[in-house]
C-alpha positions as CSV (number, residue, x, y, z in Angstrom):
1,X,-73.7,232.9,47.9
2,X,-72.5,229.5,49.1
3,X,-69.7,231.1,51.1
4,X,-72.1,233.6,52.7
5,X,-74.4,230.7,53.7
6,X,-71.5,228.8,55.1
7,X,-70.4,231.8,57.1
8,X,-73.9,232.3,58.6
9,X,-74.1,228.6,59.5
10,X,-70.7,228.7,61.2
11,X,-71.8,231.8,63.1
12,X,-75.0,230.2,64.3
13,X,-73.0,227.1,65.4
14,X,-70.6,229.2,67.4
15,X,-73.3,231.2,69.1
16,X,-75.3,228.1,69.9
17,X,-72.1,226.4,71.3
18,X,-71.4,229.5,73.5
19,X,-75.0,229.5,74.8
20,X,-74.8,225.8,75.5
21,X,-71.5,226.3,77.4
22,X,-73.0,229.2,79.5
23,X,-76.0,227.0,80.2
24,X,-73.8,224.1,81.4
25,X,-71.8,226.5,83.6
26,X,-75.0,227.9,85.2
27,X,-76.3,224.4,85.8
28,X,-73.1,223.4,87.4
29,X,-73.2,226.5,89.7
30,X,-76.8,225.8,90.4
31,X,-76.0,222.2,91.5
32,X,-73.3,223.6,93.8
33,X,-75.8,226.0,95.4
34,X,-78.1,223.0,95.9
35,X,-75.3,221.3,97.8
36,X,-74.8,224.3,100.1
37,X,-78.5,224.1,101.0
38,X,-78.3,220.4,101.6
39,X,-75.3,220.5,103.9
40,X,-75.6,223.9,105.7
41,X,-77.6,222.5,108.7
42,X,-75.7,219.2,109.4
43,X,-72.3,219.6,107.8
44,X,-71.6,223.4,107.5
45,X,-67.9,223.0,106.6
46,X,-68.8,220.8,103.6
47,X,-71.4,223.5,102.7
48,X,-68.7,226.1,102.8
49,X,-66.5,224.1,100.4
50,X,-69.3,223.9,97.8
51,X,-69.9,227.7,98.3
52,X,-66.2,228.6,97.7
53,X,-66.1,226.3,94.7
54,X,-69.2,228.2,93.3
55,X,-67.6,231.6,93.9
56,X,-64.5,230.3,92.1
57,X,-66.6,229.3,89.1
58,X,-68.0,232.8,88.7
59,X,-64.6,234.1,87.8
60,X,-65.3,233.1,84.2
61,X,-68.7,234.6,84.1
62,X,-69.1,237.9,82.1
63,X,-72.2,239.2,83.9
64,X,-73.8,238.9,87.3
65,X,-76.3,236.1,87.6
66,X,-79.0,235.2,90.1
67,X,-77.0,232.1,91.0
68,X,-74.1,234.3,92.0
69,X,-76.5,236.4,94.2
70,X,-77.8,233.2,95.8
71,X,-74.3,231.7,96.5
72,X,-73.4,234.7,98.6
73,X,-76.8,234.5,100.4
74,X,-76.3,230.8,101.2
75,X,-72.8,231.4,102.5
76,X,-74.2,234.1,104.8
77,X,-76.7,231.6,106.1
78,X,-74.0,229.0,106.7
79,X,-71.7,231.4,108.6
80,X,-74.7,232.5,110.7
81,X,-75.3,228.8,111.7
82,X,-71.6,228.8,112.8
83,X,-72.2,231.9,114.9
84,X,-69.7,233.9,112.9
85,X,-72.0,236.9,112.6
86,X,-69.6,239.4,111.1
87,X,-68.7,237.0,108.2
88,X,-72.4,236.2,107.8
89,X,-73.3,239.9,107.5
90,X,-70.5,240.4,105.0
91,X,-71.8,237.7,102.6
92,X,-75.4,238.8,103.0
93,X,-74.6,242.5,102.3
94,X,-72.6,241.3,99.2
95,X,-75.6,239.4,98.0
96,X,-77.8,242.5,98.5
97,X,-75.4,244.6,96.5
98,X,-75.1,242.1,93.7
99,X,-78.9,241.9,93.4
100,X,-79.1,245.6,92.8
101,X,-76.7,245.1,89.9
102,X,-78.7,242.2,88.5
103,X,-80.7,243.0,85.3
104,X,-84.5,242.9,86.0
105,X,-84.9,240.2,83.3
106,X,-82.5,237.9,85.3
107,X,-84.5,238.2,88.5
108,X,-86.9,235.4,89.5
109,X,-89.6,237.9,90.1
110,X,-89.5,241.2,88.3
111,X,-91.8,242.9,90.8
112,X,-89.4,242.4,93.7
113,X,-87.2,245.4,94.4
114,X,-84.8,243.6,96.9
115,X,-84.4,239.9,97.8
116,X,-86.6,239.5,100.8
117,X,-84.8,236.4,102.2
118,X,-81.5,238.3,102.2
119,X,-83.2,241.2,104.0
120,X,-84.8,238.8,106.5
121,X,-81.4,237.2,107.3
122,X,-79.7,240.6,107.8
123,X,-82.5,241.5,110.2
124,X,-81.8,238.3,112.1
125,X,-78.1,239.2,112.4
126,X,-79.1,242.6,113.8
127,X,-81.5,240.9,116.2
128,X,-78.6,238.7,117.5
129,X,-76.7,242.0,118.2
130,X,-79.9,243.3,120.0
131,X,-80.0,246.2,117.5
132,X,-83.8,246.1,117.4
133,X,-84.2,249.3,115.4
134,X,-82.2,248.0,112.4
135,X,-83.6,244.5,112.8
136,X,-87.2,245.9,112.6
137,X,-86.2,248.0,109.6
138,X,-85.0,245.0,107.6
139,X,-87.9,242.7,108.7
140,X,-90.4,245.3,107.5
141,X,-88.5,245.7,104.2
142,X,-88.5,241.9,103.8
143,X,-92.3,241.9,104.4
144,X,-92.9,244.6,101.8
145,X,-90.9,242.7,99.2
146,X,-92.6,239.3,100.0
147,X,-95.9,241.0,99.4
148,X,-94.7,242.0,95.8
149,X,-94.4,238.3,94.8
150,X,-96.7,237.4,91.9
151,X,-98.9,234.3,91.7
152,X,-96.1,232.1,90.4
153,X,-94.5,232.2,93.8
154,X,-97.5,231.8,96.1
155,X,-95.8,229.2,98.4
156,X,-92.7,231.3,98.9
157,X,-94.8,234.5,99.4
158,X,-96.9,232.7,102.0
159,X,-94.0,231.4,104.0
160,X,-92.0,234.6,103.7
161,X,-94.8,236.8,105.0
162,X,-95.3,234.4,108.0
163,X,-91.6,234.5,108.8
164,X,-91.4,238.3,108.7
165,X,-94.5,238.6,111.0
166,X,-93.0,236.2,113.5
167,X,-89.7,238.0,113.5
168,X,-91.5,241.3,114.1
169,X,-93.4,239.7,116.9
170,X,-90.1,238.6,118.6
171,X,-88.8,242.2,118.5
172,X,-92.0,243.5,120.1
173,X,-91.8,240.8,122.7
174,X,-88.2,241.6,123.6
175,X,-89.1,245.3,123.8
176,X,-91.8,244.5,126.3
177,X,-94.7,245.3,124.0
178,X,-96.5,241.9,124.6
179,X,-99.8,243.1,123.2
180,X,-98.4,244.0,119.8
181,X,-96.4,240.8,119.8
182,X,-99.5,238.6,120.4
183,X,-101.4,240.6,117.7
184,X,-98.7,239.8,115.1
185,X,-98.7,236.1,116.1
186,X,-102.5,236.0,115.8
187,X,-102.1,237.1,112.2
188,X,-99.6,234.3,111.5
189,X,-101.8,231.8,113.3
190,X,-104.8,232.7,111.2
191,X,-102.7,232.2,108.0
192,X,-101.2,228.9,109.1
193,X,-104.4,227.5,110.4
194,X,-106.1,228.1,107.1
195,X,-103.3,226.8,104.8
196,X,-100.1,225.5,106.4
197,X,-97.6,224.5,103.8
198,X,-94.9,223.0,106.1
199,X,-95.5,221.4,109.4
200,X,-92.5,223.2,110.9
201,X,-94.4,226.5,110.3
202,X,-97.0,225.3,112.8
203,X,-94.3,224.4,115.3
204,X,-92.7,227.8,114.9
205,X,-95.9,229.6,115.6
206,X,-96.6,227.5,118.6
207,X,-93.1,228.1,119.9
208,X,-93.5,231.8,119.5
209,X,-96.7,231.6,121.6
210,X,-94.9,229.6,124.2
211,X,-92.2,232.2,124.6
212,X,-94.7,235.0,124.8
213,X,-96.9,233.3,127.4
214,X,-93.8,232.4,129.5
215,X,-92.8,236.1,129.6
216,X,-96.4,237.1,130.5
217,X,-96.4,234.4,133.3
218,X,-99.2,232.3,131.8
219,X,-97.9,228.8,132.7
220,X,-101.0,226.9,131.7
221,X,-100.8,228.2,128.1
222,X,-97.1,227.4,128.0
223,X,-97.8,223.8,128.9
224,X,-100.7,223.7,126.4
225,X,-98.5,224.9,123.4
226,X,-95.6,222.6,124.5
227,X,-97.9,219.6,124.2
228,X,-99.1,220.8,120.7
229,X,-95.5,221.1,119.5
230,X,-94.7,217.6,120.8
231,X,-97.7,216.1,119.0
232,X,-96.8,217.8,115.7
233,X,-93.1,216.8,115.9
234,X,-93.7,213.2,116.7
235,X,-96.5,212.9,114.1
236,X,-94.1,213.9,111.4
237,X,-91.0,212.0,112.5
238,X,-90.8,209.9,109.4
239,X,-91.1,212.7,106.9
240,X,-88.4,214.7,105.0
241,X,-85.0,214.6,106.7
242,X,-84.2,218.3,106.3
243,X,-87.6,219.3,107.6
244,X,-87.3,216.9,110.5
245,X,-83.9,218.4,111.6
246,X,-85.5,221.8,111.5
247,X,-88.4,220.4,113.6
248,X,-85.8,218.9,116.1
249,X,-84.3,222.3,116.7
250,X,-87.7,223.9,117.3
251,X,-88.8,221.1,119.6
252,X,-85.5,221.4,121.5
253,X,-86.2,225.1,122.0
254,X,-89.7,224.2,123.2
255,X,-88.1,221.9,125.8
256,X,-85.8,224.8,127.0
257,X,-88.8,227.1,127.5
258,X,-90.7,224.3,129.4
259,X,-87.6,223.7,131.5
260,X,-87.5,227.5,132.4
261,X,-91.1,227.3,133.4
262,X,-90.5,224.4,135.7
263,X,-87.5,226.2,137.3
264,X,-89.6,229.3,137.9
265,X,-92.0,226.9,139.8
266,X,-89.1,225.5,141.9
267,X,-89.2,222.1,140.1
268,X,-85.4,221.8,139.4
269,X,-85.2,218.0,139.0
270,X,-88.1,217.9,136.5
271,X,-86.5,220.9,134.7
272,X,-83.3,218.8,134.2
273,X,-85.3,216.1,132.4
274,X,-86.4,218.5,129.7
275,X,-82.9,220.1,129.5
276,X,-81.4,216.7,128.8
277,X,-84.1,216.0,126.2
278,X,-83.2,219.2,124.4
279,X,-79.5,218.2,124.6
280,X,-80.3,214.8,123.0
281,X,-82.3,216.5,120.2
282,X,-79.4,218.8,119.2
283,X,-76.5,216.4,119.7
284,X,-76.5,215.5,116.0
285,X,-77.0,219.2,115.0
286,X,-74.0,221.1,116.7
287,X,-74.8,224.2,114.6
288,X,-78.3,224.6,116.1
289,X,-77.1,227.7,118.0
290,X,-78.5,226.1,121.2
291,X,-76.1,225.7,124.1
292,X,-77.8,223.4,126.4
293,X,-74.8,222.6,128.6
294,X,-74.7,226.1,130.0
295,X,-78.3,225.8,131.1
296,X,-77.7,222.4,132.6
297,X,-74.7,223.7,134.5
298,X,-76.7,226.6,136.0
299,X,-79.5,224.3,137.0
300,X,-77.1,222.0,138.9
301,X,-75.6,225.0,140.6
302,X,-79.0,226.2,141.7
303,X,-79.6,222.7,143.1
304,X,-76.4,222.9,145.1
305,X,-74.6,220.2,143.0
306,X,-71.5,222.1,142.2
307,X,-69.5,219.0,141.1
308,X,-72.1,218.2,138.4
309,X,-72.2,221.8,137.3
310,X,-68.4,221.9,136.8
311,X,-68.6,218.7,134.8
312,X,-70.9,220.3,132.2
313,X,-69.0,223.6,132.3
314,X,-65.8,221.6,131.3
315,X,-67.7,220.0,128.4
316,X,-68.5,223.5,127.1
317,X,-64.9,224.8,127.5
318,X,-63.7,221.8,125.5
319,X,-66.3,222.2,122.8
320,X,-65.0,223.9,119.6
321,X,-68.6,224.9,118.7
322,X,-68.9,227.0,121.9
323,X,-68.1,230.7,121.2
324,X,-66.1,233.0,123.4
325,X,-69.1,234.9,124.9
326,X,-70.6,231.5,126.0
327,X,-67.2,230.5,127.5
328,X,-67.2,233.8,129.4
329,X,-70.6,232.8,130.9
330,X,-69.1,229.5,132.0
331,X,-66.2,231.1,133.7
332,X,-68.5,233.5,135.5
333,X,-70.4,230.5,136.8
334,X,-67.1,228.8,137.9
335,X,-66.3,232.0,139.8
336,X,-69.5,231.7,141.8
337,X,-68.7,228.0,142.5
338,X,-65.1,228.5,143.6
339,X,-66.1,231.5,145.7
340,X,-68.7,229.3,147.5
341,X,-66.1,226.6,148.0
342,X,-63.4,229.1,149.3
343,X,-61.0,227.7,146.7
344,X,-58.6,230.7,146.5
345,X,-56.2,229.3,143.9
346,X,-58.9,228.2,141.5
347,X,-60.8,231.5,142.0
348,X,-57.8,233.5,141.1
349,X,-57.3,231.4,137.9
350,X,-60.9,231.8,136.9
351,X,-60.8,235.6,137.5
352,X,-57.8,235.8,135.2
353,X,-59.8,233.9,132.5
354,X,-62.7,236.3,132.9
355,X,-60.4,239.3,132.5
356,X,-58.9,237.6,129.4
357,X,-62.2,237.0,127.7
358,X,-63.6,240.5,128.7
359,X,-60.6,242.2,127.3
360,X,-60.1,239.9,124.2
361,X,-59.0,242.3,121.4
362,X,-60.4,239.9,118.8
363,X,-63.9,240.2,120.2
364,X,-63.7,244.0,120.2
365,X,-62.1,244.0,116.7
366,X,-65.0,241.9,115.4
367,X,-67.5,244.2,117.0
368,X,-65.8,247.2,115.4
369,X,-65.7,245.5,112.0
370,X,-69.4,244.7,112.2
371,X,-70.2,248.3,113.0
372,X,-68.1,249.4,110.0
373,X,-70.0,247.0,107.8
374,X,-73.3,248.5,109.0
375,X,-72.1,251.9,107.8
376,X,-71.0,250.5,104.5
377,X,-74.5,249.1,103.9
378,X,-76.1,252.5,104.6
379,X,-73.7,254.1,102.2
380,X,-74.2,251.4,99.6
381,X,-78.0,251.9,99.7
382,X,-77.5,255.6,98.8
383,X,-75.0,254.8,96.1
384,X,-77.4,252.2,94.6
385,X,-80.0,254.9,94.1
386,X,-77.6,257.1,92.2
387,X,-76.4,254.1,90.2
388,X,-80.0,253.2,89.1
389,X,-80.6,256.8,87.8
390,X,-77.5,256.7,85.8
391,X,-78.4,253.3,84.3
392,X,-81.6,254.9,82.8
393,X,-79.6,257.5,81.0
394,X,-76.5,255.6,79.9
395,X,-76.4,251.8,79.2
396,X,-72.7,251.9,78.3
397,X,-71.8,253.2,81.8
398,X,-73.7,250.3,83.3
399,X,-71.7,247.7,81.3
400,X,-68.5,249.3,82.5
401,X,-69.7,249.4,86.1
402,X,-70.8,245.7,86.0
403,X,-67.4,244.6,84.6
404,X,-65.5,246.6,87.2
405,X,-67.7,245.4,90.0
406,X,-67.3,241.7,89.1
407,X,-63.6,242.0,88.9
408,X,-63.4,243.9,92.2
409,X,-65.7,241.3,93.9
410,X,-63.5,238.5,92.7
411,X,-60.4,240.2,94.0
412,X,-62.1,241.0,97.3
413,X,-63.2,237.4,97.6
414,X,-59.6,236.1,97.2
415,X,-58.4,238.7,99.7
416,X,-61.1,237.9,102.2
417,X,-60.2,234.2,102.1
418,X,-56.5,235.0,102.6
419,X,-57.4,237.4,105.5
420,X,-59.6,234.7,107.0
421,X,-56.8,232.3,107.1
422,X,-54.5,234.9,108.7
423,X,-57.1,235.6,111.3
424,X,-57.4,232.0,112.2
425,X,-53.6,231.7,112.5
426,X,-53.5,234.8,114.7
427,X,-56.1,233.3,117.0
428,X,-54.1,230.1,117.3
429,X,-50.9,232.0,118.1
430,X,-52.7,234.0,120.8
431,X,-53.9,230.7,122.4
432,X,-50.4,229.3,122.1
433,X,-48.8,232.4,123.7
434,X,-51.3,232.3,126.6
435,X,-50.4,228.7,127.3
436,X,-46.7,229.4,127.1
437,X,-47.1,232.3,129.6
438,X,-48.9,230.1,132.0
439,X,-46.1,227.5,131.7
440,X,-43.5,230.2,132.3
441,X,-45.4,231.4,135.5
442,X,-45.5,227.8,136.8
443,X,-41.8,227.3,136.2
444,X,-41.0,230.6,137.9
445,X,-43.1,229.6,140.9
446,X,-41.5,226.2,141.1
447,X,-38.0,227.7,140.8
448,X,-38.8,230.2,143.6
449,X,-40.0,227.5,146.0
450,X,-37.0,225.2,145.3
451,X,-34.5,228.1,145.7
452,X,-36.0,229.2,148.9
453,X,-36.0,225.7,150.4
454,X,-32.4,225.2,149.3
455,X,-31.2,228.3,151.2
456,X,-33.1,227.1,154.3
457,X,-31.5,223.7,154.0
458,X,-28.1,225.2,153.9
459,X,-28.7,226.9,157.2
460,X,-30.2,223.8,158.8
461,X,-27.3,221.6,157.6
462,X,-24.8,224.1,159.3
463,X,-26.8,223.8,162.5
464,X,-26.8,220.0,162.3
465,X,-23.0,219.9,161.9
466,X,-22.6,222.1,165.0
467,X,-25.0,220.0,167.0
468,X,-22.9,217.0,166.3
469,X,-20.0,218.8,167.9
470,X,-19.2,219.5,171.6
471,X,-22.4,220.9,173.1
472,X,-20.7,221.5,176.5
473,X,-18.8,224.3,174.9
474,X,-20.7,227.6,175.5
475,X,-19.2,229.1,172.4
476,X,-20.8,226.3,170.2
477,X,-24.1,227.0,171.8
478,X,-23.8,230.7,171.1
479,X,-22.9,229.8,167.4
480,X,-26.0,227.6,167.1
481,X,-28.3,230.3,168.5
482,X,-26.7,232.9,166.1
483,X,-27.3,230.6,163.1
484,X,-30.9,230.0,164.1
485,X,-31.4,233.8,164.4
486,X,-29.9,234.2,160.9
487,X,-32.5,231.8,159.5
488,X,-35.4,233.9,160.8
489,X,-33.9,237.4,160.6
490,X,-31.3,237.4,157.9
491,X,-31.9,240.4,155.6
492,X,-30.2,238.6,152.8
493,X,-32.7,235.7,153.1
494,X,-35.5,238.2,153.1
495,X,-34.1,240.0,150.0
496,X,-33.9,236.7,148.2
497,X,-37.5,236.0,149.2
498,X,-38.6,239.4,147.9
499,X,-37.0,238.8,144.6
500,X,-38.6,235.4,144.2
501,X,-42.0,236.7,145.3
502,X,-41.8,239.5,142.8
503,X,-41.3,237.1,140.0
504,X,-44.5,235.2,140.9
505,X,-46.6,238.3,141.7
506,X,-44.9,241.1,139.7
507,X,-47.4,243.9,140.4
508,X,-48.3,243.1,144.1
509,X,-45.7,245.3,145.9
510,X,-46.5,248.3,143.7
511,X,-50.3,248.0,144.2
512,X,-49.8,247.4,147.9
513,X,-47.6,250.5,148.5
514,X,-50.1,252.6,146.6
515,X,-52.8,251.8,149.2
516,X,-50.8,253.1,152.3
517,X,-47.4,254.0,153.7
518,X,-46.1,250.6,155.0
519,X,-43.0,249.4,156.8
520,X,-40.9,246.5,155.7
521,X,-42.5,244.3,158.3
522,X,-46.0,245.2,157.1
523,X,-45.0,244.4,153.5
524,X,-43.5,241.0,154.4
525,X,-46.6,240.1,156.4
526,X,-48.8,241.0,153.5
527,X,-46.6,238.9,151.2
528,X,-47.1,235.8,153.5
529,X,-50.8,236.4,153.6
530,X,-50.9,236.7,149.7
531,X,-49.3,233.2,149.7
532,X,-52.2,232.0,151.8
533,X,-50.0,231.2,154.9
534,X,-51.8,230.8,158.3
535,X,-50.8,232.8,161.4
536,X,-48.9,229.8,162.8
537,X,-47.1,229.3,159.5
538,X,-46.2,233.1,159.5
539,X,-45.0,232.7,163.1
540,X,-42.6,229.9,162.1
541,X,-41.3,231.6,159.0
542,X,-40.7,234.9,160.8
543,X,-39.4,233.5,164.1
544,X,-41.9,235.4,166.2
545,X,-44.8,234.3,168.4
546,X,-48.4,233.9,167.1
547,X,-49.5,236.7,169.4
548,X,-46.9,239.0,167.7
549,X,-48.3,238.0,164.3
550,X,-51.8,238.9,165.5
551,X,-50.5,242.3,166.7
552,X,-48.8,242.9,163.3
553,X,-52.1,241.9,161.4
554,X,-54.0,244.4,163.6
555,X,-51.5,247.2,162.8
556,X,-51.6,246.4,159.1
557,X,-55.4,246.5,159.0
558,X,-55.4,249.9,160.7
559,X,-52.9,251.3,158.1
560,X,-54.9,249.8,155.2
561,X,-58.1,251.4,156.7
562,X,-59.9,248.0,156.7
563,X,-63.3,248.3,158.4
564,X,-64.1,246.3,161.4
565,X,-65.5,242.9,160.4
566,X,-63.8,243.1,156.9
567,X,-61.4,240.2,156.1
568,X,-57.7,241.2,155.8
569,X,-56.9,238.1,153.8
570,X,-59.7,238.9,151.2
571,X,-58.5,242.5,150.9
572,X,-54.9,241.3,150.2
573,X,-56.0,238.5,147.8
574,X,-57.8,241.2,145.7
575,X,-54.7,243.4,145.3
């Protein structure tokens, strides 16, 4: 009897110890998740470190927990703030999948079918992709699940419903349905006006009205709501730091809308004041997804201040937080500026950059990967329905599926981190290769110029030596004339020039010959024009008169079928 009692006591101790250990592990992971929330706005890289540490801690867990679901959701939010939408979508979809595997007893609210905050965030990613159909689908699903919250979660229910309605209003606005958008915002305003929980909610509703009235060309109401936002923001400047950062971002967006209004009224200088205010508000929050520099650059360009525009464009190009699509917009603006200035060399360089960013395989790959993830989500939803029906019939199968899923997720997480590092290295190598190619081109160009000058100098030195001789001798004079003629007409010299030119512009001759049947004289004239030589310079190089150059240009224009008034130089530059 004593032995039996001792056995029972030991068993209870072991079970209690295990429970205590599990509880400690959950508390530790919970604290890591709290750290992700704390740092995701201001220090996203630190937030990611806490997130990966939390994922690593789940390796020892025997079953899926709510904290595990939340970790993936928070990581999705962090990656969204970094504008890495594919990765954000991946973590959000993983969180959604894990929630389906979570036992109802482990969920915060047993009535909720799917986590609405995750659904809402996935809708936002679709919205960024301008896929309004899927965005609206996820927003509506989030709204339905928020409405299932019981009375223990009134605050979260209230805030979630407001957020979903505002997001749906944004979609209606962007689709041109301004009436429906305003009706949805009116619903939110009534709710907020009666019982606002966070002052940032009030700012968000006002900002939504600002955008709506700007689109509907109601400037007076835009100004009215801007002043309301400013008052609320300044009134709460000494409150909670996290909320105030959120308020700063919203206030910055309000300043951008107000700046756009002023620009539409032709008030460019006043517009700049509010753009710089928005810039100051977001300078300490680089992950605010607001790129003010681009808007400032465009404003300076519209004001005719190209040098100032280029200054802010350069800031964007040097900013690691500016993504590739934004850099592409900067290069397009530079193209306009250099075209206005007639800066041919810079214009060609910018056009090459535009082609590079438009054809960047990494961007296309990311888009394809995102589309693949979309399909996986749709498939996953159908699979989850089947899985739930099987759970009801066989609990043993559920345990097996859970165990396998957890193991698979751990392996996929490790693989993903490894693939992420490889992808970063590949991007760095691409940038390095691009720089090396540019250096090679400059070296070839320099070599070509030096080599050509060297050959010319050889001829000129020969002539100098003959000039130092007896000039009364008619034979010497004939020799000098012959050498001069060799400089201007030597086919060998021209052959060397063609070789050097082809190194610098490898595809030019091929593209030129494809346009028309041209003589050697025509091709060389086109080459000189491509190098941006004037008629006088071409005259000196070719050893012919400027009038002859004009005649050759006229014949070349006729062969190329260039219309009257069209610029031959521009035509050749574009080849």
